[in-house]
C-alpha positions as a Markdown table, in Angstrom:
| # | Residue | x | y | z |
|---|---|---|---|---|
| 1 | Met | -0.1 | -0.1 | -0.1 |
| 2 | Lys | 3.0 | 2.3 | 0.7 |
| 3 | Lys | 4.3 | 2.0 | -2.8 |
| 4 | Ser | 0.9 | 2.7 | -4.2 |
| 5 | Ile | 0.4 | 6.0 | -2.2 |
| 6 | Ser | 3.8 | 7.3 | -3.1 |
| 7 | Ile | 3.1 | 6.8 | -6.7 |
| 8 | Leu | -0.2 | 8.4 | -6.7 |
| 9 | Thr | 1.5 | 11.5 | -4.7 |
| 10 | Val | 3.7 | 12.1 | -7.6 |
| 11 | Gly | 0.8 | 11.8 | -10.0 |
| 12 | Ser | -1.0 | 14.3 | -8.1 |
| 13 | Leu | 1.7 | 16.7 | -7.8 |
| 14 | Ile | 2.2 | 16.6 | -11.5 |
| 15 | Ser | -1.5 | 16.8 | -11.9 |
| 16 | Thr | -1.6 | 20.0 | -9.4 |
| 17 | Ile | 1.2 | 21.6 | -11.4 |
| 18 | Leu | -0.3 | 21.1 | -14.9 |
| 19 | Leu | -3.5 | 22.6 | -13.6 |
| 20 | Val | -1.6 | 25.9 | -12.1 |
| 21 | Thr | 0.2 | 26.2 | -15.6 |
| 22 | Val | -3.1 | 26.3 | -17.3 |
| 23 | Phe | -4.9 | 28.8 | -15.0 |
| 24 | Asn | -1.9 | 31.0 | -15.1 |
| 25 | Ser | -1.4 | 31.2 | -19.0 |
| 26 | Cys | -4.6 | 32.9 | -19.9 |
| 27 | Lys | -3.2 | 34.7 | -23.0 |
| 28 | Thr | -0.7 | 32.2 | -24.1 |
| 29 | Thr | -1.4 | 28.3 | -25.3 |
| 30 | Gln | 1.5 | 25.9 | -25.6 |
| 31 | Gln | 1.6 | 22.2 | -26.3 |
| 32 | Ala | 1.1 | 19.9 | -23.7 |
| 33 | Val | 3.9 | 18.2 | -21.6 |
| 34 | Asp | 5.1 | 15.2 | -23.7 |
| 35 | Tyr | 5.4 | 12.3 | -21.1 |
| 36 | Lys | 7.1 | 10.0 | -24.1 |
| 37 | Asp | 10.1 | 12.6 | -24.4 |
| 38 | Leu | 13.1 | 10.9 | -23.1 |
| 39 | Ser | 15.4 | 13.8 | -23.7 |
| 40 | Tyr | 16.7 | 13.8 | -20.1 |
| 41 | Leu | 18.7 | 10.6 | -20.9 |
| 42 | Tyr | 21.3 | 12.8 | -22.7 |
| 43 | Asn | 21.2 | 15.9 | -20.8 |
| 44 | Pro | 22.9 | 15.9 | -17.5 |
| 45 | Thr | 21.2 | 19.0 | -16.5 |
| 46 | Lys | 17.6 | 17.6 | -17.1 |
| 47 | Ser | 18.1 | 14.9 | -14.5 |
| 48 | Pro | 20.2 | 14.0 | -11.4 |
| 49 | Ile | 19.5 | 10.4 | -11.4 |
| 50 | Asn | 21.6 | 8.4 | -13.9 |
| 51 | Pro | 22.2 | 4.9 | -13.1 |
| 52 | Leu | 23.9 | 2.2 | -15.0 |
| 53 | Tyr | 22.5 | -1.5 | -15.9 |
| 54 | Asn | 23.6 | -4.8 | -16.6 |
| 55 | Ile | 21.7 | -7.9 | -17.9 |
| 56 | Ile | 22.9 | -11.4 | -17.3 |
| 57 | Asn | 21.3 | -14.5 | -18.2 |
| 58 | Gln | 21.6 | -16.8 | -15.3 |
| 59 | Thr | 19.8 | -19.7 | -16.6 |
| 60 | Asp | 17.0 | -20.9 | -19.5 |
| 61 | Glu | 14.5 | -19.4 | -17.0 |
| 62 | Ser | 16.2 | -16.5 | -15.2 |
| 63 | Ser | 18.2 | -13.4 | -15.9 |
| 64 | Val | 19.2 | -10.6 | -13.7 |
| 65 | Leu | 19.1 | -6.9 | -14.1 |
| 66 | Ser | 21.9 | -5.3 | -11.9 |
| 67 | Val | 21.0 | -1.4 | -11.2 |
| 68 | Arg | 24.2 | 0.7 | -10.3 |
| 69 | Phe | 23.9 | 4.0 | -8.6 |
| 70 | Ser | 26.6 | 6.4 | -8.1 |
| 71 | Ile | 26.6 | 8.3 | -4.8 |
| 72 | Ser | 25.9 | 11.4 | -6.7 |
| 73 | Asp | 22.6 | 9.8 | -8.4 |
| 74 | Leu | 21.2 | 9.6 | -4.8 |
| 75 | Phe | 19.6 | 12.0 | -2.7 |
| 76 | Phe | 20.4 | 11.6 | 1.4 |
| 77 | Ser | 18.2 | 12.9 | 4.0 |
| 78 | Glu | 18.3 | 12.7 | 8.1 |
| 79 | Ala | 14.6 | 13.8 | 8.3 |
| 80 | Asn | 13.6 | 10.2 | 9.4 |
| 81 | Pro | 13.1 | 8.5 | 12.7 |
| 82 | Asp | 16.4 | 7.0 | 12.8 |
| 83 | Gly | 18.2 | 10.1 | 12.1 |
| 84 | Val | 20.7 | 9.0 | 9.9 |
| 85 | Pro | 21.5 | 10.0 | 6.0 |
| 86 | Lys | 18.8 | 7.8 | 4.0 |
| 87 | Ala | 17.7 | 7.7 | 0.6 |
| 88 | Ser | 14.4 | 6.3 | -0.3 |
| 89 | Val | 14.0 | 4.7 | -3.8 |
| 90 | Leu | 11.6 | 2.4 | -5.7 |
| 91 | Ile | 12.5 | 0.5 | -8.8 |
| 92 | Thr | 9.9 | -1.0 | -10.9 |
| 93 | Val | 10.3 | -3.0 | -14.1 |
| 94 | Lys | 8.2 | -4.2 | -16.8 |
| 95 | Leu | 9.7 | -7.2 | -18.7 |
| 96 | Tyr | 8.4 | -7.2 | -22.4 |
| 97 | Asn | 8.6 | -10.3 | -24.5 |
| 98 | Met | 9.6 | -8.6 | -28.0 |
| 99 | Ser | 9.5 | -11.7 | -29.8 |
| 100 | Gln | 5.7 | -12.0 | -29.4 |
| 101 | Gly | 4.4 | -8.5 | -29.9 |
| 102 | Lys | 5.3 | -6.7 | -26.8 |
| 103 | Ala | 3.8 | -8.9 | -24.4 |
| 104 | Ile | 4.6 | -8.6 | -20.9 |
| 105 | Ala | 6.6 | -11.5 | -19.5 |
| 106 | Asp | 7.3 | -10.3 | -16.2 |
| 107 | Thr | 7.3 | -7.3 | -13.5 |
| 108 | Ala | 9.1 | -6.8 | -10.5 |
| 109 | Ala | 9.9 | -3.9 | -8.1 |
| 110 | Ile | 11.9 | -3.2 | -5.0 |
| 111 | Asp | 11.5 | -0.5 | -2.6 |
| 112 | Leu | 14.9 | 0.6 | -1.2 |
| 113 | Ser | 15.9 | 2.4 | 2.2 |
| 114 | Ile | 19.4 | 2.9 | 1.6 |
| 115 | Val | 21.3 | 4.0 | 4.4 |
| 116 | Lys | 24.6 | 6.4 | 3.5 |
| 117 | Asp | 27.9 | 4.6 | 4.0 |
| 118 | Ala | 30.9 | 7.0 | 4.1 |
| 119 | Gly | 32.9 | 4.5 | 2.4 |
| 120 | Lys | 30.9 | 3.8 | -0.6 |
| 121 | Gln | 30.8 | 5.4 | -4.0 |
| 122 | Glu | 28.1 | 3.0 | -5.5 |
| 123 | Tyr | 25.4 | 1.1 | -4.7 |
| 124 | Ile | 24.4 | -2.1 | -6.8 |
| 125 | Tyr | 20.9 | -3.8 | -6.6 |
| 126 | Asn | 20.0 | -7.0 | -8.2 |
| 127 | Ile | 16.4 | -7.8 | -9.9 |
| 128 | Pro | 15.6 | -11.3 | -11.0 |
| 129 | Leu | 13.7 | -11.5 | -13.9 |
| 130 | Lys | 11.7 | -14.7 | -15.5 |
| 131 | Val | 12.8 | -15.5 | -19.2 |
| 132 | Glu | 12.3 | -18.1 | -21.8 |
| 133 | Lys | 15.4 | -19.3 | -23.9 |
| 134 | Gly | 15.3 | -18.3 | -27.6 |
| 135 | Leu | 13.4 | -14.5 | -27.3 |
| 136 | Glu | 14.3 | -10.9 | -27.6 |
| 137 | Tyr | 13.3 | -9.0 | -24.3 |
| 138 | Leu | 12.8 | -5.2 | -23.4 |
| 139 | Ala | 13.0 | -4.3 | -19.7 |
| 140 | Glu | 11.4 | -0.9 | -18.9 |
| 141 | Val | 12.9 | 0.7 | -15.7 |
| 142 | Lys | 11.2 | 3.1 | -13.7 |
| 143 | Ile | 13.3 | 4.7 | -10.8 |
| 144 | Leu | 11.4 | 6.6 | -8.2 |
| 145 | Asp | 13.2 | 8.9 | -5.9 |
| 146 | Arg | 10.8 | 9.6 | -3.2 |
| 147 | Leu | 12.3 | 12.2 | -1.2 |
| 148 | Arg | 12.6 | 14.8 | -4.4 |
| 149 | Leu | 9.4 | 13.1 | -6.2 |
| 150 | Leu | 11.7 | 12.6 | -9.4 |
| 151 | Val | 10.9 | 9.8 | -11.6 |
| 152 | Ala | 13.8 | 8.7 | -14.1 |
| 153 | Gln | 13.1 | 5.8 | -16.7 |
| 154 | Asp | 15.0 | 3.9 | -19.1 |
| 155 | Phe | 15.0 | 0.8 | -21.5 |
| 156 | Val | 17.3 | -2.2 | -21.3 |
| 157 | Gln | 17.3 | -4.6 | -24.5 |
| 158 | Phe | 18.7 | -8.2 | -24.2 |
| 159 | Asn | 17.8 | -11.5 | -25.6 |
| 160 | Thr | 18.3 | -15.2 | -24.6 |
| 161 | Met | 19.1 | -16.2 | -28.2 |
| 162 | Ser | 22.4 | -18.0 | -27.3 |
| 163 | Tyr | 24.4 | -19.1 | -24.8 |
| 164 | Asn | 27.7 | -17.4 | -26.4 |
| 165 | Asn | 26.7 | -13.7 | -26.7 |
| 166 | Arg | 27.2 | -10.9 | -23.9 |
| 167 | Tyr | 24.4 | -11.4 | -22.0 |
| 168 | Asn | 26.3 | -14.8 | -20.7 |
| 169 | Phe | 29.1 | -13.1 | -19.3 |
| 170 | Arg | 29.7 | -11.2 | -15.9 |
| 171 | Val | 32.5 | -9.0 | -15.4 |
| 172 | Gln | 34.2 | -8.1 | -11.9 |
| 173 | Gly | 37.2 | -6.5 | -10.6 |
| 174 | His | 40.0 | -8.9 | -9.8 |
| 175 | Phe | 41.2 | -7.7 | -6.3 |
| 176 | Asp | 37.6 | -6.1 | -4.8 |
| 177 | Lys | 35.5 | -8.3 | -7.0 |
| 178 | Asn | 32.7 | -5.5 | -7.6 |
| 179 | Glu | 30.6 | -5.9 | -10.4 |
| 180 | Leu | 31.9 | -3.9 | -13.6 |
| 181 | Phe | 29.1 | -2.0 | -15.5 |
| 182 | Ser | 31.3 | -0.7 | -18.6 |
| 183 | Pro | 33.4 | -2.4 | -21.1 |
| 184 | Val | 35.9 | 0.3 | -21.1 |
| 185 | Leu | 38.6 | -0.8 | -19.0 |
| 186 | Arg | 41.7 | 1.2 | -17.6 |
| 187 | Ile | 45.2 | 0.5 | -19.0 |
| 188 | Asp | 46.3 | -1.0 | -15.8 |
| 189 | Glu | 43.0 | -2.5 | -14.3 |
| 190 | Tyr | 42.7 | -6.2 | -13.9 |
| 191 | Ile | 39.4 | -8.0 | -14.3 |
| 192 | Asn | 37.6 | -11.5 | -14.0 |
| 193 | Leu | 35.3 | -12.6 | -16.8 |
| 194 | Ile | 32.8 | -15.1 | -15.5 |
| 195 | Tyr | 31.0 | -17.4 | -17.7 |
| 196 | Ser | 28.8 | -20.1 | -15.8 |
| 197 | Arg | 26.2 | -21.2 | -18.6 |
| 198 | Arg | 28.4 | -24.6 | -19.5 |
| 199 | His | 31.8 | -26.0 | -18.8 |
| 200 | Ile | 34.6 | -24.4 | -21.2 |
| 201 | Asp | 38.2 | -25.2 | -20.9 |
| 202 | Ser | 39.6 | -22.4 | -23.0 |
| 203 | Leu | 38.9 | -18.6 | -23.7 |
| 204 | Phe | 39.8 | -17.1 | -27.0 |
| 205 | Ile | 40.6 | -13.4 | -27.1 |
| 206 | Ser | 40.6 | -11.6 | -30.6 |
| 207 | Phe | 42.6 | -8.4 | -30.7 |
| 208 | Tyr | 41.4 | -5.5 | -33.3 |
| 209 | Lys | 43.0 | -2.5 | -33.7 |
| 210 | Pro | 41.6 | 0.8 | -32.3 |
| 211 | Phe | 38.7 | 2.0 | -34.6 |
| 212 | Arg | 40.0 | 5.4 | -36.0 |
| 213 | Glu | 37.1 | 6.5 | -38.7 |
| 214 | Val | 34.6 | 9.5 | -38.3 |
| 215 | Pro | 31.5 | 9.8 | -39.9 |
| 216 | Asp | 30.5 | 12.3 | -42.9 |
| 217 | Pro | 28.4 | 15.1 | -42.5 |
| 218 | Pro | 24.5 | 14.2 | -42.0 |
| 219 | Ser | 23.8 | 16.3 | -45.2 |
| 220 | Met | 25.7 | 13.7 | -47.2 |
| 221 | Leu | 24.0 | 10.4 | -48.3 |
| 222 | Leu | 27.1 | 8.0 | -47.3 |
| 223 | Pro | 26.9 | 4.9 | -45.1 |
| 224 | Glu | 28.5 | 5.2 | -41.7 |
| 225 | Lys | 31.8 | 3.4 | -41.5 |
| 226 | Thr | 32.0 | 0.3 | -39.4 |
| 227 | Leu | 34.3 | -2.2 | -38.1 |
| 228 | Asp | 35.0 | -4.5 | -40.9 |
| 229 | Tyr | 38.5 | -5.7 | -40.4 |
| 230 | Asp | 39.8 | -9.0 | -39.1 |
| 231 | Pro | 41.5 | -9.4 | -35.7 |
| 232 | Gln | 45.5 | -8.9 | -35.8 |
| 233 | Lys | 45.8 | -11.7 | -33.0 |
| 234 | Val | 44.0 | -14.5 | -31.6 |
| 235 | Val | 45.0 | -15.8 | -28.1 |
| 236 | Ala | 43.4 | -19.0 | -26.3 |
| 237 | Leu | 43.9 | -18.8 | -22.7 |
| 238 | Pro | 43.0 | -21.6 | -20.1 |
| 239 | Tyr | 39.7 | -20.5 | -18.7 |
| 240 | Ser | 39.1 | -20.0 | -14.9 |
| 241 | Asp | 36.5 | -17.3 | -13.4 |
| 242 | Ser | 39.4 | -16.3 | -11.1 |
| 243 | Leu | 41.8 | -15.7 | -14.4 |
| 244 | Pro | 43.4 | -12.1 | -13.8 |
| 245 | Met | 43.3 | -10.4 | -17.2 |
| 246 | Met | 44.3 | -6.9 | -18.2 |
| 247 | Phe | 44.4 | -5.4 | -21.3 |
| 248 | Pro | 47.4 | -2.7 | -21.7 |
| 249 | Lys | 47.4 | -1.9 | -25.5 |
| 250 | Glu | 44.5 | 0.5 | -27.2 |
| 251 | Gly | 42.2 | -1.8 | -29.2 |
| 252 | Ile | 39.3 | -3.7 | -29.0 |
| 253 | Tyr | 39.4 | -7.3 | -27.4 |
| 254 | Leu | 36.5 | -9.9 | -28.0 |
| 255 | Cys | 36.5 | -12.8 | -25.9 |
| 256 | Ser | 34.7 | -15.9 | -26.9 |
| 257 | Val | 33.9 | -19.3 | -25.9 |
| 258 | Asp | 35.0 | -21.1 | -29.0 |
| 259 | Arg | 37.5 | -20.2 | -31.4 |
| 260 | Asn | 34.9 | -20.7 | -34.2 |
| 261 | Ile | 32.3 | -18.2 | -33.0 |
| 262 | Lys | 32.4 | -14.8 | -33.6 |
| 263 | Asp | 30.4 | -13.6 | -30.4 |
| 264 | Gly | 31.0 | -13.0 | -26.7 |
| 265 | Phe | 31.9 | -10.4 | -24.6 |
| 266 | Thr | 33.8 | -7.3 | -26.0 |
| 267 | Phe | 36.7 | -4.8 | -23.8 |
| 268 | Leu | 38.0 | -1.9 | -24.7 |
| 269 | Asn | 40.9 | 0.1 | -24.0 |
| 270 | Leu | 40.3 | 3.6 | -25.4 |
| 271 | Gly | 43.4 | 5.3 | -23.7 |
| 272 | Ser | 44.4 | 6.6 | -20.4 |
| 273 | Thr | 42.2 | 9.9 | -20.5 |
| 274 | Tyr | 39.0 | 8.4 | -21.8 |
| 275 | Pro | 36.2 | 9.8 | -21.8 |
| 276 | Arg | 38.1 | 13.2 | -21.8 |
| 277 | Leu | 40.5 | 14.6 | -24.4 |
| 278 | Thr | 43.2 | 16.1 | -22.8 |
| 279 | Thr | 46.2 | 16.2 | -25.2 |
| 280 | Pro | 46.7 | 18.5 | -28.0 |
| 281 | Glu | 46.9 | 15.7 | -30.7 |
| 282 | Gly | 43.4 | 14.0 | -29.3 |
| 283 | Met | 41.8 | 17.4 | -29.1 |
| 284 | Ile | 42.5 | 18.2 | -32.8 |
| 285 | Glu | 40.9 | 14.9 | -33.9 |
| 286 | Pro | 37.5 | 16.0 | -33.4 |
| 287 | Leu | 37.9 | 19.4 | -35.1 |
| 288 | Val | 37.3 | 17.3 | -38.4 |
| 289 | Phe | 33.6 | 18.4 | -37.7 |
| 290 | Leu | 34.4 | 22.0 | -38.0 |
| 291 | Ala | 37.6 | 22.1 | -39.9 |
| 292 | Ser | 38.2 | 21.8 | -43.9 |
| 293 | Gln | 40.7 | 18.9 | -45.2 |
| 294 | Asp | 43.3 | 21.4 | -45.5 |
| 295 | Glu | 43.1 | 22.8 | -42.3 |
| 296 | Met | 42.8 | 19.4 | -40.8 |
| 297 | Thr | 46.2 | 18.5 | -42.4 |
| 298 | Glu | 47.7 | 21.7 | -41.1 |
| 299 | Leu | 46.6 | 20.7 | -37.8 |
| 300 | Lys | 47.7 | 17.5 | -37.5 |
| 301 | Ser | 51.2 | 17.9 | -39.0 |
| 302 | Ala | 51.9 | 21.3 | -36.9 |
| 303 | Ala | 55.0 | 21.3 | -35.2 |
| 304 | Lys | 53.3 | 22.8 | -31.9 |
| 305 | Pro | 50.1 | 20.9 | -31.7 |
| 306 | Lys | 48.9 | 23.0 | -28.6 |
| 307 | Ala | 49.8 | 26.2 | -30.5 |
| 308 | Ala | 47.8 | 25.0 | -33.6 |
| 309 | Leu | 45.3 | 24.3 | -31.6 |
| 310 | Asp | 44.9 | 27.1 | -29.7 |
| 311 | Gly | 45.0 | 29.5 | -32.9 |
| 312 | Phe | 42.4 | 27.6 | -34.6 |
| 313 | Trp | 40.0 | 28.3 | -31.5 |
| 314 | Ile | 40.9 | 32.1 | -31.3 |
| 315 | Lys | 40.3 | 32.5 | -35.2 |
| 316 | Cys | 36.8 | 31.3 | -34.6 |
| 317 | Gly | 36.0 | 33.2 | -31.4 |
| 318 | Gly | 38.1 | 36.2 | -32.4 |
| 319 | Asn | 39.4 | 36.6 | -28.8 |
| 320 | Val | 41.1 | 34.4 | -26.1 |
| 321 | Asp | 37.9 | 34.4 | -23.8 |
| 322 | Lys | 35.6 | 33.8 | -26.4 |
| 323 | Ala | 37.9 | 30.7 | -27.6 |
| 324 | Arg | 38.1 | 29.5 | -23.9 |
| 325 | Glu | 34.2 | 29.4 | -23.8 |
| 326 | Leu | 33.9 | 27.3 | -27.3 |
| 327 | Ile | 36.5 | 25.1 | -26.0 |
| 328 | Arg | 34.8 | 24.3 | -23.0 |
| 329 | Ile | 31.5 | 23.9 | -24.3 |
| 330 | Phe | 32.8 | 21.7 | -27.5 |
| 331 | Tyr | 34.8 | 19.3 | -25.4 |
| 332 | Thr | 32.3 | 18.8 | -22.8 |
| 333 | Arg | 30.2 | 17.7 | -25.7 |
| 334 | Val | 32.9 | 15.5 | -26.6 |
| 335 | Met | 33.1 | 14.1 | -23.3 |
| 336 | Tyr | 29.4 | 13.2 | -22.7 |
| 337 | Ser | 29.4 | 11.8 | -26.1 |
| 338 | Asn | 31.9 | 9.2 | -25.0 |
| 339 | Tyr | 30.0 | 8.7 | -21.8 |
| 340 | Tyr | 26.6 | 8.0 | -23.7 |
| 341 | Phe | 27.3 | 6.7 | -27.4 |
| 342 | Thr | 30.5 | 4.7 | -27.0 |
| 343 | Ser | 30.1 | 1.2 | -28.6 |
| 344 | Phe | 32.9 | -0.4 | -30.2 |
| 345 | Lys | 34.7 | 3.3 | -30.9 |
| 346 | Glu | 34.6 | 6.1 | -28.8 |
| 347 | Gly | 31.3 | 8.0 | -28.8 |
| 348 | Trp | 32.3 | 11.1 | -30.3 |
| 349 | Arg | 33.1 | 9.0 | -33.4 |
| 350 | Ser | 29.7 | 8.1 | -33.9 |
| 351 | Glu | 26.8 | 9.7 | -35.8 |
| 352 | Arg | 25.0 | 10.4 | -32.7 |
| 353 | Gly | 28.0 | 11.6 | -31.0 |
| 354 | Met | 28.5 | 14.2 | -34.1 |
| 355 | Ile | 25.0 | 15.4 | -33.8 |
| 356 | Tyr | 25.6 | 15.8 | -30.3 |
| 357 | Ile | 28.6 | 17.7 | -30.6 |
| 358 | Ile | 27.3 | 20.2 | -33.1 |
| 359 | Tyr | 23.8 | 20.5 | -32.3 |
| 360 | Gly | 23.7 | 20.0 | -28.5 |
| 361 | Pro | 21.7 | 17.7 | -26.2 |
| 362 | Pro | 18.4 | 17.1 | -28.1 |
| 363 | Asp | 15.3 | 18.7 | -27.3 |
| 364 | Lys | 13.4 | 15.6 | -27.7 |
| 365 | Val | 14.2 | 11.6 | -27.6 |
| 366 | Tyr | 11.6 | 9.3 | -28.7 |
| 367 | Lys | 13.0 | 5.6 | -28.4 |
| 368 | Thr | 11.6 | 2.4 | -30.0 |
| 369 | Leu | 13.2 | -1.0 | -30.2 |
| 370 | Gln | 14.5 | -0.4 | -33.6 |
| 371 | Gly | 16.1 | 3.1 | -33.0 |
| 372 | Glu | 15.9 | 6.4 | -31.6 |
| 373 | Ala | 14.4 | 9.8 | -33.0 |
| 374 | Trp | 16.0 | 13.1 | -31.9 |
| 375 | Gly | 14.0 | 16.4 | -32.3 |
| 376 | Tyr | 15.7 | 20.0 | -32.3 |
| 377 | Lys | 13.3 | 22.9 | -31.9 |
| 378 | Lys | 13.3 | 25.3 | -34.7 |
| 379 | Pro | 12.2 | 28.9 | -34.0 |
| 380 | Val | 8.6 | 29.1 | -32.7 |
| 381 | Ile | 5.9 | 30.3 | -34.8 |
| 382 | Lys | 3.4 | 32.8 | -32.8 |
| 383 | Ser | 0.0 | 33.4 | -34.1 |
| 384 | Lys | -2.9 | 35.5 | -32.5 |
| 385 | Trp | -6.6 | 34.7 | -32.5 |
| 386 | Gly | -8.8 | 37.2 | -30.6 |
| 387 | Gly | -6.9 | 38.1 | -27.6 |
| 388 | Arg | -4.8 | 34.9 | -27.3 |
| 389 | Phe | -1.5 | 34.1 | -28.9 |
| 390 | Ala | -0.9 | 30.6 | -29.8 |
| 391 | Val | 3.0 | 29.2 | -30.1 |
| 392 | Thr | 3.5 | 26.5 | -32.3 |
| 393 | Asp | 6.5 | 24.4 | -31.7 |
| 394 | Ser | 8.1 | 22.8 | -35.0 |
| 395 | Tyr | 11.3 | 20.4 | -34.9 |
| 396 | Ile | 13.8 | 18.6 | -37.1 |
| 397 | Tyr | 14.4 | 15.0 | -36.6 |
| 398 | Phe | 17.4 | 12.7 | -36.8 |
| 399 | Asn | 16.5 | 9.3 | -36.8 |
| 400 | Phe | 19.0 | 6.7 | -35.6 |
| 401 | Lys | 18.5 | 2.7 | -36.3 |
| 402 | Lys | 19.8 | 0.2 | -33.8 |
| 403 | Arg | 22.2 | -2.1 | -35.5 |
| 404 | Glu | 22.9 | -5.6 | -34.3 |
| 405 | Asn | 26.6 | -5.9 | -33.6 |
| 406 | Val | 28.6 | -8.6 | -32.1 |
| 407 | Tyr | 30.8 | -5.9 | -30.2 |
| 408 | Ser | 28.3 | -3.2 | -28.8 |
| 409 | Asp | 24.5 | -3.3 | -27.9 |
| 410 | Asn | 25.1 | 0.5 | -28.1 |
| 411 | Asp | 25.5 | 0.7 | -31.8 |
| 412 | Phe | 23.5 | 3.0 | -34.0 |
| 413 | Tyr | 23.6 | 4.6 | -37.5 |
| 414 | Leu | 21.8 | 7.8 | -38.9 |
| 415 | Ser | 18.9 | 7.1 | -41.4 |
| 416 | Arg | 20.2 | 9.8 | -43.8 |
| 417 | Ser | 17.3 | 9.2 | -46.2 |
| 418 | Glu | 14.9 | 10.2 | -43.4 |
| 419 | Thr | 16.8 | 13.4 | -42.3 |
| 420 | Leu | 17.1 | 15.4 | -45.8 |
| 421 | Val | 16.9 | 18.7 | -44.1 |
| 422 | Thr | 19.9 | 19.2 | -41.5 |
| 423 | Tyr | 20.7 | 22.8 | -41.7 |
| 424 | Trp | 24.5 | 21.2 | -41.3 |
| 425 | Asp | 26.2 | 24.2 | -43.2 |
| 426 | Lys | 24.4 | 26.8 | -40.8 |
| 427 | Ala | 25.5 | 25.1 | -37.7 |
| 428 | Ile | 29.3 | 25.0 | -39.0 |
| 429 | Glu | 29.0 | 28.5 | -40.0 |
| 430 | Ser | 27.9 | 29.3 | -36.5 |
| 431 | Trp | 30.6 | 27.6 | -34.9 |
| 432 | Arg | 33.2 | 29.1 | -37.3 |
| 433 | Lys | 32.0 | 32.5 | -36.1 |
| 434 | Gly | 32.3 | 31.7 | -32.4 |
| 435 | Ile | 28.5 | 31.2 | -31.9 |
| 436 | Val | 27.4 | 27.9 | -30.2 |
| 437 | Phe | 24.9 | 26.8 | -32.8 |
| 438 | Arg | 21.2 | 26.4 | -31.8 |
| 439 | Leu | 18.6 | 25.6 | -34.1 |
| 440 | Asp | 16.1 | 27.8 | -32.6 |
| 441 | Asn | 18.3 | 30.7 | -32.8 |
| 442 | Pro | 18.9 | 31.6 | -36.2 |
| 443 | Lys | 16.5 | 33.8 | -38.4 |
| 444 | Gly | 15.5 | 32.4 | -42.1 |
| 445 | Ile | 15.1 | 28.8 | -40.6 |
C-alpha cells in the first residue's frame, strides 16, 4: 500500500502543477507536456538520476537486471526516525517479450531504504526476471526518488538467443570483486570474466586495432563506416573465473568461448584519458567536424600542436576569452558523447556523437526497439487569434537505427534518407563565427 500511495502522490503533484500552469497562462497556449520524451537521458542538466544497468542470463528461465547508482545519483536525508542519512528509492520493472509482439513477460519491484555508507561510492541492486530461451526482451525500468519526487525511466534491451553472446558473461574487478558496468577498462585494470552457462576449457581473445574512422556530415548520403576488418591476433587462454586479465594496449578485445564463434563479450581500451580528451593531438581529432580537409592536415602536421589548436579556436572566437568558452562547450560535449554513445569506438566518433557535439543535447528523444528519433526545436511560430497568442513548436528530426553488432549493444547509425534537411552548413558556419549553434535561434530557418 505504501508504494501505491507514493506513486499516487507524484501523480497528484504533477496534475496540480499542470492545472496551475493552465490557469496562469490565459493569454498564451502551448503544447502539453510530452511524457514520452526521454531527452533527459542525454542531458545531464535535466535529471540527477543516471544509473547504469547490466543484464546477465543466469539460466534458461532466469535473468538478472543489475542497477548501479553512483553516490551522486542518490539524495540522502536525515529527516527520518533514525536520524541517519537515508535515500528512499522505488525501482519498478516491466519486462516485455518483443518476440511475441511486446507481451508482458514479467514484472518486478524493489523498495529501497538506502543508508549512506561513508566509504561507498556506488550502490548495486539485483532484480531477478523470468525469461524463456530464444527470445528478445525489453526491460522498462522506472526509478522513483521518493524524497525529491523525481522519476527516471530507461529501457534495457537483451535476448536469450544464444549461450555465447554478451548477456551470458559477468565482469568483476579482480581484487575487490565489484561488478563492473562498463566494457571500457583502464590500462592497468585487472578483471575477471565469469562465464557459467556451461563448462569451457579455454577462452579465446581476438584483438582488433582501434577504430579511428569518423562519420561524414549528415547532409551527405553516405553509409556510416563500421568495423569490417579482421583481428590482428587471436589468443587462447585456459579458462578460470578467477583468471586475472588486463588489456594494456589500445584496441578492441572480443572474448569468445569458441575459436570458431564470432560472439561473446567485448572489452575496450580507449586510452588513459577516456572519456576526456586532454592532449592537443587528441583534441585536434574532433575538429574534423568543423575544419576543412586542408585545415585538418595543417593541424595534424603542426610542429607545435597546442599552439595550432589554440590558434584554430582563437580564429573562431575572435579573442582568447571567447575561444575558452567555445573550447569548454565543445569538449564537454565530446566527453558526454563518449559517456553516452561509446560502442566499439569512442562515442564522439559515432553519428549520434557527431550530432550531439554540433547541435547539442536533443530537445526531444523518442525510443523504440528499432532505434531513436532526436528532435531539435526550430524557431517558434506565434499566431494571434482574438485575445490569445498560440505558440507552435516545430522540430527537425534525426532518426537513428539500432544495428545488431557482435561488439556492442549501443551501435546506432543515422538514417540519412529520413533526414534530408539538417542545416549542417548553418551549424558549422555558426561555430566558425564563435557562436555555439542552436537551431531555434537563427533567423531564416
